[in-house]
ROSE-905058 format. One line per 3 residues: their letters; for each residue x, y negated, z negated of N, C-alpha, C. Coordinates in pm, 1 decimal, always signed. Layout:
! residues N
a> X/Y/Z/X/Y/Z/X/Y/Z  ... .
//
This chain:
! residues 259
mai> -3763.1/-1127.2/-6038.7/-3613.8/-1154.4/-6047.6/-3545.5/-1193.1/-6181.1  -3426.0/-1108.7/-6204.6/-3368.4/-1125.9/-6346.4/-3236.9/-1201.7/-6316.4  -3138.3/-1147.9/-6363.7/-2996.8/-1208.5/-6345.7/-2978.9/-1211.9/-6198.7 .
nir> -2881.4/-1334.0/-6155.3/-2876.5/-1344.8/-6022.1/-2836.0/-1251.5/-5929.4  -2748.4/-1159.9/-5966.4/-2689.7/-1063.4/-5884.2/-2794.0/-953.2/-5862.9  -2896.5/-932.2/-5943.4/-2996.2/-826.9/-5897.7/-3093.6/-907.7/-5798.9 .
tdk> -3171.1/-798.8/-5740.2/-3272.8/-830.6/-5629.3/-3389.4/-792.6/-5669.7  -3492.9/-813.4/-5598.5/-3645.0/-777.0/-5614.2/-3654.7/-634.2/-5563.6  -3583.0/-608.2/-5454.1/-3596.7/-491.5/-5371.7/-3521.7/-357.3/-5497.4 .
nny> -3402.0/-409.9/-5504.8/-3337.4/-297.2/-5599.5/-3267.4/-375.1/-5685.3  -3287.3/-359.7/-5849.2/-3242.4/-410.1/-5955.8/-3095.4/-389.8/-5950.8  -3032.0/-248.0/-5904.4/-2877.9/-225.9/-5945.8/-2804.5/-245.8/-5822.8 .
rse> -2810.5/-206.6/-5665.5/-2755.1/-201.4/-5591.6/-2825.2/-185.0/-5448.9  -2773.5/-230.0/-5329.5/-2830.4/-176.8/-5201.4/-2864.9/-39.2/-5164.5  -2974.1/-18.5/-5090.5/-2993.5/+107.2/-5051.7/-2870.9/+178.5/-5005.6 .
atc> -2847.6/+315.2/-5068.8/-2737.8/+391.9/-5028.0/-2767.7/+455.9/-4892.4  -2668.1/+475.3/-4788.2/-2657.7/+544.8/-4695.9/-2535.8/+654.0/-4653.8  -2594.1/+769.0/-4649.7/-2477.7/+874.4/-4620.3/-2384.6/+864.1/-4505.7 .
tyc> -2244.1/+862.2/-4531.8/-2156.7/+864.3/-4425.9/-2160.4/+991.0/-4337.4  -2191.7/+1094.9/-4397.6/-2195.4/+1229.9/-4329.6/-2332.8/+1277.4/-4263.2  -2441.6/+1229.4/-4288.8/-2573.5/+1296.6/-4245.7/-2664.7/+1169.5/-4201.8 .
ggs> -2636.0/+1058.1/-4274.3/-2699.7/+942.7/-4219.3/-2835.7/+907.9/-4335.3  -2835.6/+1003.9/-4412.8/-2964.6/+994.9/-4522.5/-2951.1/+886.4/-4613.9  -3059.4/+870.5/-4681.1/-3063.5/+785.6/-4793.4/-2984.3/+834.7/-4926.7 .
hti> -2883.2/+846.6/-4939.7/-2820.8/+899.3/-5045.9/-2659.0/+859.5/-5026.1  -2564.0/+890.6/-5092.2/-2429.3/+889.9/-5075.7/-2379.4/+1013.0/-5055.5  -2242.6/+1035.7/-4990.4/-2192.7/+1168.6/-4929.0/-2186.4/+1247.8/-5060.3 .
tgc> -2158.0/+1206.7/-5166.6/-2152.4/+1296.5/-5293.4/-2270.0/+1363.1/-5325.3  -2395.3/+1321.0/-5289.1/-2502.5/+1390.7/-5323.6/-2584.3/+1443.3/-5203.2  -2489.2/+1464.9/-5087.3/-2535.4/+1534.8/-4957.3/-2541.9/+1678.9/-4958.9 .
qei> -2649.9/+1725.8/-4950.8/-2672.4/+1872.6/-4943.7/-2618.0/+1930.2/-4830.3  -2628.2/+1885.2/-4705.3/-2595.2/+1893.8/-4560.8/-2456.4/+1921.9/-4550.9  -2371.8/+1851.0/-4616.7/-2250.7/+1860.6/-4603.7/-2190.6/+1986.6/-4683.2 .
ldd> -2247.8/+2019.3/-4804.8/-2242.4/+2155.5/-4876.4/-2260.7/+2254.9/-4799.2  -2373.0/+2250.7/-4733.1/-2419.1/+2367.8/-4636.1/-2354.4/+2399.4/-4536.7  -2298.0/+2299.6/-4464.0/-2214.0/+2318.7/-4341.6/-2079.7/+2353.2/-4382.7 .
aer> -2015.3/+2313.8/-4513.7/-1895.5/+2383.8/-4567.0/-1909.5/+2540.7/-4580.0  -2013.0/+2579.9/-4649.8/-2056.6/+2702.3/-4698.6/-2068.2/+2789.1/-4557.9  -2140.2/+2735.5/-4457.2/-2153.1/+2802.3/-4341.0/-2004.8/+2813.9/-4258.0 .
gkk> -1933.0/+2713.5/-4273.3/-1800.5/+2749.8/-4186.8/-1715.5/+2847.3/-4258.9  -1712.8/+2842.2/-4396.4/-1622.0/+2962.5/-4473.7/-1651.6/+3100.4/-4414.0  -1760.6/+3132.1/-4355.1/-1814.4/+3241.8/-4315.6/-1797.4/+3296.6/-4174.1 .
krf> -1731.3/+3183.1/-4098.8/-1685.2/+3198.2/-3955.0/-1537.7/+3198.9/-3951.9  -1490.0/+3260.5/-3837.2/-1354.4/+3256.2/-3820.8/-1299.8/+3101.8/-3759.9  -1205.6/+3083.8/-3806.6/-1130.9/+2934.5/-3741.0/-1206.6/+2896.0/-3624.6 .
asr> -1173.0/+2962.7/-3498.2/-1205.4/+2922.5/-3379.1/-1357.4/+2900.7/-3355.0  -1436.7/+2990.0/-3455.6/-1573.3/+2978.0/-3416.9/-1655.3/+2862.5/-3497.7  -1556.9/+2786.2/-3568.5/-1625.7/+2673.0/-3644.5/-1652.6/+2547.8/-3577.7 .
tfk> -1762.0/+2480.6/-3604.9/-1784.3/+2325.7/-3539.6/-1689.7/+2232.6/-3588.6  -1680.9/+2096.0/-3527.0/-1590.5/+2017.9/-3573.9/-1676.3/+1961.6/-3723.3  -1798.9/+1944.5/-3743.1/-1872.5/+1916.0/-3860.9/-1847.7/+2031.2/-3971.2 .
ehy> -1821.4/+2167.8/-3953.4/-1801.8/+2240.8/-4025.4/-1654.7/+2220.5/-4090.3  -1570.4/+2209.8/-4001.2/-1429.0/+2172.0/-4035.3/-1415.5/+2074.3/-4134.3  -1472.1/+1953.8/-4095.0/-1464.1/+1829.6/-4163.6/-1540.3/+1872.2/-4306.8 .
amq> -1662.6/+1931.7/-4316.0/-1708.1/+1942.5/-4438.0/-1645.4/+2056.1/-4533.8  -1576.6/+2165.9/-4468.2/-1490.2/+2223.0/-4562.1/-1385.3/+2155.2/-4618.6  -1285.9/+2057.7/-4524.0/-1191.4/+1984.7/-4588.0/-1232.3/+1891.3/-4695.9 .
wve> -1375.1/+1827.6/-4681.0/-1401.7/+1731.4/-4774.1/-1472.1/+1803.9/-4914.8  -1513.3/+1901.7/-4885.5/-1548.1/+1998.3/-4996.3/-1399.6/+2019.0/-5095.5  -1300.0/+2062.2/-5021.7/-1185.9/+2125.1/-5084.8/-1128.9/+1999.5/-5132.1 .
kka> -1126.5/+1871.3/-5077.3/-1057.4/+1778.1/-5139.2/-1122.7/+1685.7/-5260.1  -1253.3/+1718.5/-5244.2/-1348.5/+1680.7/-5372.8/-1316.0/+1775.5/-5472.8  -1284.2/+1902.6/-5458.5/-1270.9/+1998.4/-5574.6/-1117.9/+1969.6/-5633.5 .
ksk> -1049.6/+1941.1/-5556.1/-896.7/+1898.5/-5588.2/-897.4/+1778.7/-5707.6  -959.5/+1690.7/-5625.0/-982.1/+1549.2/-5712.0/-1038.9/+1567.6/-5848.7  -1163.7/+1648.5/-5845.7/-1218.9/+1685.5/-5970.5/-1129.9/+1769.3/-6082.2 .
kkr> -1044.0/+1844.1/-6011.2/-968.4/+1905.0/-6106.9/-855.4/+1830.8/-6179.8  -807.1/+1739.6/-6084.6/-722.3/+1657.9/-6110.9/-768.2/+1546.5/-6227.4  -875.3/+1480.3/-6214.7/-941.1/+1405.7/-6323.2/-961.0/+1477.0/-6443.1 .
aks> -990.4/+1585.4/-6445.6/-1036.7/+1675.1/-6559.4/-891.2/+1687.0/-6633.4  -772.9/+1701.5/-6574.9/-646.5/+1697.2/-6638.1/-597.8/+1570.0/-6716.2  -643.6/+1458.1/-6640.8/-602.1/+1333.7/-6691.1/-681.7/+1312.0/-6807.6 .
krk> -639.5/+1189.8/-6889.7/-696.7/+1167.0/-7012.0/-833.2/+1060.8/-6958.6  -944.5/+1093.4/-7042.8/-1057.9/+992.2/-7031.1/-1034.0/+874.3/-7062.1  -1067.7/+771.4/-6962.2/-1074.0/+638.2/-7022.1/-1201.8/+547.0/-7001.1 .
cgy> -1216.4/+472.4/-7091.5/-1354.6/+409.8/-7099.7/-1351.3/+292.6/-7007.8  -1456.3/+278.5/-6893.9/-1453.1/+166.7/-6814.9/-1511.0/+26.9/-6882.6  -1556.9/+48.4/-6997.3/-1594.7/-83.6/-7072.8/-1497.9/-159.6/-7156.2 .
ckg> -1439.4/-41.7/-7259.0/-1359.9/-107.9/-7349.0/-1201.0/-91.4/-7308.1  -1181.2/+16.3/-7218.0/-1070.0/+57.4/-7163.2/-975.0/+128.7/-7265.0  -1058.2/+176.2/-7351.9/-1009.0/+276.9/-7483.6/-965.8/+421.4/-7401.0 .
egh> -909.7/+515.3/-7454.8/-885.0/+645.9/-7410.2/-949.6/+726.8/-7496.8  -994.8/+855.6/-7440.1/-1063.1/+943.6/-7504.9/-1210.6/+951.5/-7506.8  -1276.3/+862.1/-7415.3/-1434.1/+849.7/-7417.6/-1455.7/+776.4/-7293.6 .
trr> -1575.0/+763.1/-7276.5/-1624.4/+691.6/-7155.7/-1745.2/+603.3/-7204.3  -1807.4/+514.4/-7093.7/-1888.8/+416.9/-7130.3/-2006.0/+494.4/-7236.9  -2027.1/+620.9/-7177.9/-2158.8/+699.7/-7246.2/-2145.1/+717.5/-7394.4 .
dck> -2043.9/+733.7/-7455.3/-2033.7/+727.4/-7601.1/-1921.5/+628.2/-7652.5  -1911.4/+530.5/-7571.9/-1839.5/+412.7/-7647.0/-1905.9/+351.3/-7759.5  -1856.2/+350.3/-7872.2/-1894.3/+283.2/-7991.3/-1893.8/+124.1/-7965.5 .
vmq> -1769.5/+91.5/-7903.6/-1779.2/-54.5/-7842.7/-1895.9/-88.6/-7810.7  -1914.7/-52.0/-7699.1/-2019.1/-76.5/-7607.9/-2170.2/-73.0/-7700.9  -2179.4/+10.1/-7763.7/-2302.6/+28.8/-7860.2/-2310.7/-86.8/-7940.3 .
kdr> -2194.6/-113.5/-7995.7/-2205.6/-232.1/-8096.6/-2253.4/-356.9/-8013.8  -2165.5/-378.1/-7894.9/-2220.6/-512.5/-7821.6/-2346.2/-492.5/-7781.9  -2426.4/-385.6/-7734.8/-2538.3/-365.5/-7706.2/-2633.8/-439.0/-7832.3 .
efl> -2632.6/-372.6/-7928.1/-2682.4/-424.5/-8062.6/-2678.4/-585.5/-8070.3  -2573.3/-635.4/-8053.8/-2549.6/-766.7/-8033.4/-2614.2/-850.8/-7957.2  -2613.0/-808.9/-7810.8/-2688.3/-849.7/-7724.6/-2867.3/-856.1/-7743.6 .
ika> -2910.5/-723.9/-7814.3/-3049.6/-732.4/-7849.6/-3080.3/-842.6/-7950.8  -2995.1/-858.1/-8038.0/-3027.1/-954.0/-8160.3/-3041.1/-1093.6/-8099.6  -2907.7/-1112.7/-8023.4/-2891.3/-1243.5/-7966.1/-3040.3/-1281.9/-7859.9 .
nqv> -3073.9/-1168.5/-7799.4/-3194.0/-1227.8/-7698.1/-3315.7/-1232.9/-7774.0  -3318.8/-1154.8/-7884.8/-3439.8/-1191.7/-7981.0/-3431.2/-1336.5/-8042.7  -3322.8/-1368.0/-8076.1/-3307.4/-1491.1/-8145.2/-3314.5/-1625.1/-8034.4 .
wrk> -3264.2/-1621.6/-7924.8/-3312.4/-1709.3/-7806.5/-3431.2/-1715.0/-7782.7  -3499.5/-1592.6/-7755.3/-3657.0/-1594.8/-7724.7/-3736.8/-1669.8/-7822.4  -3695.3/-1645.2/-7966.7/-3782.0/-1717.5/-8089.6/-3753.7/-1862.9/-8069.3 .
lya> -3617.6/-1908.0/-8027.6/-3616.5/-2062.2/-8037.6/-3679.7/-2096.1/-7893.9  -3694.9/-2013.5/-7799.3/-3791.1/-2070.2/-7662.8/-3903.0/-2089.8/-7713.7  -3959.7/-2001.3/-7771.8/-4090.5/-2005.6/-7816.6/-4120.7/-2099.0/-7908.8 .
dns> -4048.9/-2117.4/-8013.8/-4078.2/-2214.3/-8111.1/-4075.4/-2371.8/-8069.8  -4028.8/-2381.4/-7950.2/-4012.6/-2522.2/-7888.4/-4093.1/-2549.2/-7767.4  -4157.9/-2452.1/-7727.3/-4250.7/-2451.3/-7602.6/-4353.1/-2552.9/-7595.8 .
rkf> -4417.2/-2594.9/-7728.9/-4525.2/-2700.5/-7733.3/-4448.7/-2806.3/-7719.6  -4335.2/-2836.8/-7808.4/-4266.8/-2971.2/-7819.0/-4240.7/-3011.0/-7665.6  -4176.1/-2933.6/-7578.4/-4112.2/-2966.6/-7454.1/-4204.1/-2935.7/-7317.6 .
gya> -4316.3/-2860.7/-7353.8/-4423.7/-2864.9/-7252.7/-4424.7/-2764.8/-7167.8  -4336.3/-2672.8/-7182.3/-4337.5/-2557.0/-7086.5/-4411.4/-2410.5/-7096.1  -4483.8/-2414.7/-7221.2/-4547.1/-2290.4/-7263.4/-4658.6/-2298.4/-7147.9 .
pas> -4708.3/-2193.8/-7110.0/-4819.9/-2188.5/-7035.2/-4945.5/-2265.8/-7048.1  -5016.2/-2318.1/-6956.7/-5112.4/-2407.2/-6977.1/-5109.5/-2569.8/-7052.2  -4993.2/-2596.0/-7060.9/-4936.7/-2721.9/-7091.1/-4966.6/-2824.5/-6988.4 .
lvk> -5037.8/-2946.5/-7035.4/-5059.5/-3050.4/-6937.3/-4951.6/-3166.7/-6941.5  -4874.6/-3182.9/-6830.7/-4772.2/-3267.8/-6827.2/-4764.7/-3365.5/-6710.0  -4695.7/-3461.9/-6753.2/-4677.0/-3571.6/-6631.3/-4537.5/-3547.0/-6591.0 .
ynd> -4512.8/-3539.0/-6453.1/-4417.7/-3486.5/-6384.7/-4373.3/-3624.4/-6310.3  -4257.3/-3674.3/-6352.5/-4192.7/-3787.9/-6291.9/-4066.1/-3756.4/-6189.7  -4062.6/-3775.4/-6078.2/-3959.8/-3747.8/-5979.6/-3928.5/-3839.3/-5860.1 .
sqy> -3787.6/-3898.8/-5906.8/-3736.4/-3995.8/-5823.9/-3666.8/-3957.6/-5697.1  -3701.6/-4004.7/-5605.7/-3672.9/-3938.8/-5442.9/-3587.5/-4075.0/-5368.2  -3519.6/-4048.6/-5285.6/-3474.8/-4141.5/-5215.9/-3531.1/-4168.8/-5081.5 .
nyn> -3551.7/-4284.9/-5017.6/-3655.0/-4294.1/-4922.2/-3559.1/-4367.6/-4802.0  -3520.0/-4287.9/-4736.5/-3434.6/-4341.0/-4615.5/-3483.0/-4429.6/-4557.0  -3625.3/-4478.3/-4504.9/-3665.4/-4585.2/-4434.4/-3648.6/-4719.2/-4500.6 .
tgq> -3669.2/-4715.0/-4645.9/-3652.3/-4828.0/-4749.3/-3495.8/-4845.4/-4787.3  -3445.0/-4760.6/-4804.2/-3318.6/-4749.0/-4851.6/-3304.5/-4755.1/-5002.4  -3410.9/-4695.9/-5088.0/-3429.2/-4717.0/-5220.8/-3512.2/-4603.7/-5284.6 .
yet> -3455.0/-4586.9/-5404.7/-3523.9/-4487.6/-5487.8/-3668.8/-4507.7/-5502.7  -3768.4/-4416.1/-5502.9/-3896.5/-4430.2/-5540.6/-3959.1/-4313.1/-5609.6  -4001.9/-4381.6/-5719.1/-4084.3/-4254.1/-5839.9/-4206.8/-4220.8/-5829.2 .
tsq> -4226.3/-4096.1/-5815.4/-4362.3/-4072.5/-5781.0/-4428.0/-3995.9/-5920.4  -4551.2/-3992.2/-5978.3/-4564.2/-3927.5/-6083.9/-4711.0/-3841.8/-6044.0  -4714.9/-3722.8/-6112.0/-4829.9/-3628.7/-6106.8/-4880.2/-3568.7/-6235.4 .
mll> -4995.2/-3559.7/-6255.7/-5035.9/-3501.4/-6366.7/-5058.6/-3321.2/-6334.7  -4982.0/-3232.7/-6418.2/-4987.0/-3113.4/-6358.8/-4982.3/-3008.8/-6482.9  -5050.7/-2889.4/-6447.3/-5046.2/-2765.3/-6566.3/-4934.1/-2684.9/-6542.0 .
vgs> -4869.5/-2632.2/-6633.3/-4784.0/-2543.5/-6633.7/-4866.8/-2394.7/-6601.6  -4796.5/-2322.5/-6521.3/-4877.8/-2202.2/-6486.3/-4869.7/-2092.4/-6567.2  -4980.5/-2005.1/-6583.7/-5024.0/-1931.7/-6688.8/-4934.6/-1812.4/-6708.5 .
elp> -4843.2/-1773.2/-6606.8/-4763.8/-1652.2/-6616.8/-4634.6/-1700.5/-6670.9  -4560.8/-1611.8/-6772.1/-4429.0/-1646.1/-6777.4/-4326.8/-1622.6/-6688.3  -4227.9/-1704.0/-6665.6/-4107.5/-1632.4/-6587.6/-4070.9/-1497.1/-6638.0 .
snl> -4034.5/-1409.9/-6549.9/-4007.6/-1272.7/-6567.1/-3847.8/-1266.5/-6621.3  -3776.0/-1366.0/-6617.5/-3631.7/-1350.3/-6648.7/-3586.4/-1434.1/-6777.9  -3682.6/-1465.9/-6879.7/-3655.6/-1510.6/-7005.8/-3561.2/-1459.1/-7110.7 .
tvf> -3456.9/-1448.6/-7087.4/-3352.1/-1372.6/-7173.6/-3235.2/-1474.3/-7213.1  -3163.6/-1432.1/-7289.9/-3028.2/-1489.6/-7363.5/-2905.9/-1511.4/-7229.3  -2929.7/-1440.1/-7141.2/-2863.4/-1484.0/-7025.8/-2866.2/-1604.0/-6938.6 .
vls> -2938.2/-1682.9/-6989.6/-2927.6/-1799.3/-6924.0/-2803.3/-1882.3/-6997.9  -2768.7/-1830.4/-7083.9/-2649.9/-1900.8/-7161.6/-2523.6/-1869.4/-7090.3  -2518.4/-1784.8/-7004.8/-2380.3/-1727.2/-6931.6/-2323.3/-1816.0/-6862.5 .
ney> -2205.0/-1860.6/-6845.8/-2124.4/-1952.7/-6754.7/-2067.4/-1860.7/-6633.6  -2128.3/-1769.4/-6607.3/-2089.3/-1685.0/-6487.1/-2218.7/-1676.0/-6385.9  -2202.7/-1751.9/-6247.7/-2326.1/-1747.2/-6167.6/-2390.9/-1614.8/-6161.7 .
nmr> -2333.4/-1506.7/-6139.1/-2401.3/-1348.5/-6104.9/-2453.6/-1312.7/-6247.7  -2398.3/-1358.1/-6338.5/-2466.2/-1319.4/-6449.8/-2558.1/-1406.0/-6509.6  -2612.5/-1544.2/-6483.7/-2678.5/-1621.2/-6545.5/-2810.1/-1622.3/-6504.5 .
qei> -2901.3/-1617.6/-6575.8/-3038.1/-1657.1/-6553.1/-3074.2/-1796.0/-6494.8  -3149.0/-1830.3/-6395.9/-3204.2/-1948.4/-6347.4/-3341.4/-1921.3/-6375.9  -3397.3/-2000.3/-6472.9/-3518.0/-2013.0/-6532.9/-3609.5/-2116.1/-6464.0 .
sip> -3708.5/-2105.1/-6363.9/-3792.5/-2178.5/-6308.1/-3940.2/-2181.3/-6380.2  -3971.0/-2308.2/-6424.3/-4117.9/-2326.3/-6474.8/-4211.0/-2351.0/-6370.9  -4310.8/-2267.4/-6346.4/-4423.2/-2296.5/-6243.4/-4506.2/-2414.7/-6282.2 .
lvg> -4508.5/-2508.9/-6189.9/-4625.3/-2624.5/-6208.6/-4727.6/-2599.5/-6095.2  -4842.6/-2585.8/-6152.1/-4946.3/-2580.9/-6044.7/-4973.7/-2674.9/-5955.1  -4959.1/-2642.3/-5830.4/-4986.1/-2752.9/-5720.9/-4850.7/-2845.7/-5698.1 .
lqr> -4730.3/-2788.3/-5743.4/-4600.3/-2837.8/-5714.2/-4507.9/-2712.8/-5639.4  -4461.5/-2753.2/-5504.5/-4399.9/-2672.8/-5432.4/-4257.6/-2651.0/-5477.8  -4185.4/-2754.4/-5502.4/-4056.3/-2739.1/-5557.3/-4022.3/-2677.9/-5689.3 .
pvt> -3922.7/-2610.7/-5721.6/-3907.3/-2555.2/-5853.4/-3854.6/-2656.1/-5938.5  -3908.6/-2618.0/-6058.6/-3876.9/-2706.1/-6194.7/-3821.5/-2628.3/-6281.6  -3695.6/-2657.6/-6314.4/-3608.9/-2558.0/-6431.8/-3637.9/-2579.2/-6567.6 .
lrd> -3613.0/-2515.6/-6640.5/-3620.3/-2520.4/-6802.5/-3549.4/-2632.7/-6841.3  -3447.2/-2657.2/-6761.2/-3318.8/-2775.7/-6797.5/-3407.9/-2926.1/-6779.8  -3506.0/-2929.3/-6667.3/-3574.7/-3037.2/-6670.1/-3651.0/-3074.6/-6787.1 .
fvk> -3719.6/-2959.2/-6857.3/-3790.1/-3009.3/-6957.6/-3726.1/-3034.6/-7085.2  -3605.3/-2984.1/-7091.7/-3545.9/-3007.9/-7238.5/-3404.4/-3107.4/-7211.3  -3411.9/-3141.8/-7078.6/-3271.0/-3232.5/-7046.5/-3275.8/-3354.8/-7165.5 .
gsp> -3152.0/-3365.9/-7223.5/-3106.0/-3474.4/-7300.2/-3144.4/-3448.5/-7468.9  -3186.4/-3333.3/-7466.2/-3234.4/-3297.6/-7615.4/-3103.1/-3237.6/-7676.0  -3095.8/-3227.5/-7796.9/-2978.7/-3166.9/-7868.0/-2992.3/-2997.7/-7870.0 .
lqs> -3116.3/-2946.4/-7821.2/-3135.1/-2793.6/-7765.0/-3105.0/-2764.0/-7659.0  -3068.6/-2850.8/-7576.7/-3059.5/-2833.6/-7427.5/-2942.5/-2709.2/-7396.4  -2829.1/-2731.3/-7444.6/-2730.1/-2638.2/-7440.7/-2768.8/-2501.0/-7523.1 .
klt> -2834.8/-2508.3/-7646.5/-2901.0/-2402.2/-7699.0/-2979.6/-2302.1/-7621.5  -3064.1/-2368.7/-7511.1/-3198.2/-2322.9/-7460.8/-3150.1/-2298.0/-7298.3  -3049.7/-2384.5/-7251.2/-3017.6/-2340.0/-7120.3/-2861.6/-2340.5/-7094.7 .
gns> -2785.1/-2331.6/-7186.6/-2632.6/-2331.6/-7165.0/-2578.4/-2473.6/-7119.2  -2459.2/-2461.7/-7054.3/-2378.8/-2569.8/-7020.7/-2380.5/-2599.2/-6882.2  -2482.1/-2546.8/-6810.2/-2506.4/-2568.2/-6661.1/-2545.4/-2715.0/-6652.1 .
ysw> -2507.9/-2764.8/-6517.5/-2539.7/-2905.5/-6492.1/-2699.4/-2922.7/-6459.7  -2754.9/-3011.5/-6467.5/-2901.6/-3034.8/-6428.5/-2884.1/-3140.8/-6327.7  -2937.7/-3091.0/-6208.1/-2938.0/-3191.8/-6071.6/-3089.9/-3281.8/-6099.3 .
gdk> -3071.2/-3369.9/-6032.0/-3228.8/-3445.1/-5969.7/-3230.6/-3547.9/-6101.5  -3338.9/-3628.5/-6065.3/-3376.8/-3753.3/-6172.0/-3511.5/-3726.5/-6210.2  -3548.4/-3614.6/-6262.2/-3672.5/-3591.1/-6282.4/-3677.1/-3601.8/-6473.9 .
tie> -3821.1/-3625.4/-6472.5/-3863.8/-3658.4/-6615.9/-3993.8/-3578.0/-6632.5  -4007.5/-3521.5/-6751.0/-4148.4/-3457.4/-6775.9/-4205.9/-3517.8/-6936.4  -4305.7/-3587.9/-6933.1/-4385.0/-3612.7/-7042.5/-4509.0/-3503.9/-7076.2 .
vik> -4505.0/-3439.8/-7204.1/-4612.9/-3381.7/-7247.2/-4717.0/-3462.5/-7275.2  -4838.7/-3436.1/-7200.0/-4974.6/-3507.5/-7214.4/-5058.8/-3412.3/-7290.2  -5078.3/-3292.3/-7330.7/-5144.9/-3222.1/-7393.6/-5078.2/-3086.4/-7395.3 .
pse> -5032.4/-3057.5/-7544.3/-4937.3/-2923.5/-7581.8/-5043.8/-2812.6/-7571.8  -4988.9/-2677.0/-7501.5/-5080.9/-2591.4/-7500.3/-5100.7/-2508.0/-7614.9  -5201.8/-2419.4/-7613.3/-5239.3/-2339.6/-7741.0/-5163.0/-2214.8/-7742.9 .
yvf> -5091.5/-2191.7/-7640.7/-5032.4/-2027.6/-7608.0/-4948.2/-2014.5/-7702.0  -4948.8/-1863.9/-7766.8/-4901.6/-1810.2/-7883.8/-4795.4/-1702.0/-7819.9  -4680.1/-1713.2/-7839.2/-4580.9/-1598.6/-7795.8/-4560.9/-1522.8/-7915.7 .
tde> -4598.2/-1379.4/-7877.7/-4628.4/-1277.8/-7967.0/-4483.1/-1213.7/-8025.7  -4482.6/-1160.2/-8128.8/-4356.9/-1101.1/-8192.8/-4305.3/-987.5/-8126.0  -4413.2/-916.3/-8040.8/-4368.3/-822.7/-7953.5/-4294.8/-865.7/-7855.0 .
win> -4353.4/-986.7/-7795.0/-4263.2/-1034.1/-7674.5/-4106.3/-1067.5/-7715.1  -4110.3/-1135.3/-7840.5/-3983.7/-1197.1/-7872.4/-3887.3/-1088.5/-7905.9  -3937.9/-969.2/-7947.1/-3846.6/-873.9/-8011.2/-3825.2/-759.5/-7874.2 .
aec> -3899.1/-762.6/-7769.1/-3894.0/-640.8/-7684.7/-3757.3/-666.8/-7641.5  -3701.2/-527.2/-7588.7/-3564.1/-503.0/-7515.3/-3589.2/-545.6/-7381.0  -3446.0/-599.0/-7361.6/-3446.7/-651.3/-7191.9/-3368.4/-554.0/-7133.3 .
ddi> -3416.4/-503.2/-7010.1/-3319.1/-435.6/-6912.2/-3205.9/-466.6/-6866.3  -3202.7/-601.0/-6864.7/-3082.7/-664.6/-6812.2/-2957.8/-639.4/-6906.6  -2989.5/-613.6/-7031.4/-2881.4/-577.9/-7126.4/-2816.5/-461.6/-7090.8 .
nfv> -2881.1/-357.3/-7067.1/-2812.1/-216.1/-6981.9/-2742.3/-256.8/-6881.2  -2813.0/-329.6/-6769.6/-2741.2/-348.6/-6667.6/-2617.4/-429.6/-6673.2  -2609.3/-520.2/-6737.4/-2477.8/-562.0/-6748.8/-2364.3/-500.2/-6806.8 .
lkk> -2412.0/-398.7/-6931.4/-2306.2/-329.7/-7008.6/-2263.8/-212.7/-6902.0  -2334.9/-189.0/-6788.8/-2300.2/-80.5/-6703.6/-2208.3/-117.9/-6577.3  -2240.4/-246.4/-6551.9/-2166.5/-310.7/-6441.4/-2041.3/-361.7/-6484.3 .
wdr> -2034.9/-459.2/-6584.2/-1926.6/-537.1/-6619.4/-1827.5/-470.0/-6738.9  -1680.2/-476.1/-6766.6/-1629.8/-454.0/-6861.2/-1644.7/-555.6/-6972.7  -1596.2/-507.5/-7093.8/-1605.7/-593.1/-7212.8/-1524.4/-724.5/-7208.7 .
qrl> -1413.7/-717.7/-7137.6/-1347.2/-848.0/-7107.3/-1428.7/-961.3/-7063.8  -1503.0/-901.3/-6931.4/-1559.0/-1017.0/-6881.3/-1703.7/-1040.0/-6931.5  -1737.7/-962.9/-6998.3/-1861.7/-987.3/-7066.6/-1827.9/-1102.7/-7212.7 .
ddc> -1715.9/-1079.6/-7255.7/-1662.0/-1166.5/-7362.0/-1656.7/-1321.8/-7301.3  -1613.5/-1318.3/-7183.6/-1558.4/-1447.2/-7113.8/-1702.3/-1517.3/-7088.1  -1783.8/-1441.4/-7012.7/-1905.5/-1465.7/-6983.6/-2029.3/-1512.5/-7038.1 .
ifr> -2031.6/-1440.4/-7134.6/-2153.0/-1465.1/-7227.4/-2154.1/-1424.7/-7372.8  -2066.1/-1349.6/-7393.8/-2052.8/-1332.0/-7575.3/-2019.4/-1450.0/-7630.7  -1892.3/-1519.2/-7563.9/-1842.8/-1654.4/-7633.4/-1973.1/-1770.1/-7621.6 .
sir> -2033.9/-1776.3/-7532.1/-2131.8/-1868.2/-7504.5/-2235.0/-1838.2/-7602.9  -2264.4/-1716.4/-7637.5/-2388.6/-1710.1/-7734.9/-2337.6/-1725.2/-7890.7  -2217.5/-1706.4/-7900.0/-2150.2/-1747.1/-8049.6/-2152.9/-1890.7/-8058.7 .
dqi> -2120.0/-1962.4/-7959.7/-2102.1/-2095.7/-7956.7/-2242.8/-2163.1/-7970.1  -2369.1/-2130.9/-7897.1/-2457.2/-2188.6/-7880.4/-2556.4/-2143.6/-7998.5  -2568.8/-2018.6/-8014.0/-2688.3/-1969.2/-8110.8/-2636.7/-1879.6/-8221.7 .
ghl> -2507.2/-1874.9/-8227.4/-2432.5/-1800.7/-8314.7/-2486.3/-1807.1/-8477.4  -2503.7/-1922.9/-8501.8/-2527.2/-1969.7/-8633.8/-2664.5/-1948.7/-8680.4  -2746.8/-1901.3/-8574.8/-2866.9/-1871.2/-8578.3/-2893.2/-1720.6/-8599.8 .
m> -2794.9/-1652.8/-8594.7/-2815.5/-1494.8/-8593.6/-2763.8/-1421.3/-8730.0 .
//
């Protein structure tokens, strides 16, 4: 899973269902409604079925709407400028390059500090957690020696810095043998780098993590510089104003001086 609004089943949207034939597509991509409309045209009015009448009306309405849109000025859904669309928006292309660079900078920061804070794969850490005991009425601290899992979280991107829930990454670091999630914030809590690595989101709980034996894991340049498909997702889903409010400002505030 990547940014919060995306799902494991379908990264972009829920499965479509046609309101005309019930198939796994939208009505605009339905071949059956086009066939019924064409069939209805060849019949006299009284001989047409209800579906054929409906299909003919829908196709006619769609044709008029398409003609009307062709006459109107094109307006970009991303920057709101006229005369172009997202597909050829120069502002969006520039912002895409900005996000790619920001993601590379954030990943390098993540990699460079992974040994220090103990969240690199195969690190040995001491996990301390304070839980309230309702029987005694007191907080009790438990400690465990645990290994960080060997697989990297799938959502290690700069979107962890977003202040918008649907856009923000929630990064969980796997600890072998521990059922409850441990977040990246738990590893870097209280550090001057906390906001640069995790944004300004609040850290819950009273967990502390001590590095016992740093990992020898090496983050490759290929991983650091790899493009992230979440970038294309947010550029297609949201307009520039929302991205500026929810992620661009955070990037400039937290890691802009590193870019």
